[in-house]
N, C-alpha and C positions, 0 to 999 in steps of 0.2 A: 466446552463451553461453544455454541454456534458463534461463529465470527460473523458480525454485521456485516451487510451490503451496505458500498459507500459510493456516494455518487462522485462526480469528478471533482467538485467544489470541495467535497469531504474530504477527497483523498490529497488534495491540495494544502489544506488545513493541516491535517495528520503529517504531512511532509514536513510542515515548518516544525511540528512538533519533536517529529522525528530526529530533524537535524539540530535543533535547538534545545532541546530538551523545555523544562517546564518553563511555557510561554503564556503572559495577560493577552487578554482579546486586541489589545489595540496593538501590540506587537506583530501577532499574528495578521491582522489586517495590513499594517504599513509593511509586512514582507513582501507583499503584493506588487508587482510593478504601478507605478504612478497611472500607465496607461491603461491596465486592465485591473485595478483596484476595486473589488468591491465594497459598498458601503459598511460602516463598523456596524449599523446595524444587522445586516445580512450576515457577516461574518460571527456576529456575537448569537445569532438564531441558527446558525449550522452548529455552532459550537455546542449550544444545549441541546442540539438534536443528538450530536455525538454523545454528549454526554447520557443522554437517555438511552443510547444503543450501546453503552457502556464499552465505547473506542477511546472516552478518555474521561478525567474526572479533576475534580478541583482540588488541585496539590495544596494550596495555603492562600491568603488572601495576604496582599499588602496594600494598605492605606483601604481603598474602595474598591482596588482591583483585584478581581480572582485571578490565579495564575494556574492554568490547566496543563496538565502532562497526559501522554498517552498510556492506554491500557493494553491496547494491541501492538504488536511488532509489526515492522515495516513487511518482515517475511510471510508473516501470517497473512496480512492484506492481500499481499502479492500471490499468495497461494491460492487465495478465493478468489481473486481475479482469474487467475490461470484458468481453477476449475468451472469457473461459468462461462469464460471463452472456449475451453474445449466442449463444453455441454451443447454448445452450437454446432458443434463438427459429430454429434454422436458421441462425445468423449474420445474420440479418436483422434492420435495425434498425425497419422499420416498425410490427410487433407490439408494440415495447417504447415505443415513439414515442405508439401509438396509446393503449396504458395509463397511459402518464403524462398524455397531456392528459385522458383520462377521469377520473383519480384527481383533478385539478387540481395537479399537479404540474409541469406544464410551462407556463409563460407565454409571452406574445408576445414579451418581452424575452428571453428564453432560447431564441426560436426564430431573432429578429433576430441574437442574439449569435452562435448556431451558423452563419447564414448568411454573416455577416461572415468566420468564422474560415474557412468554406469555401472564400469569394472569396481571402483571403488565402494559403490552402495552393494553391489553384488557379494564381495567378498566382506562388508562389514554384516551383511544379514545371514551370510552363512556362520560367522563368527557366533551371531547372536543366537543361532538355533541351536 
């Protein structure tokens, strides 16, 4: 299944579902801070769009309220975002890493963690082969 492309607001809605589990639209809308809370109808429209994209579904109905649950995982959505981001750099990680280092956003510990993960994945792939 091809993962849907999600907007910033759609990702924020999905974040509520990932954190809270099945949630009605009113609670999704109220989870936004009072300062930047979108209108109920805006959240409702976005939830219905996410439903059409098969990112979430109606889990059940409580009274008049539909309760929605995520169909895609946070990790799957994150992977899609990373793939889209890397495509801006021709699929190459080196320019991204260079920028992160220059901006001071990549530490030696981050690099060590990445090396450890690469070794673990390499060992896992060798076992599966």
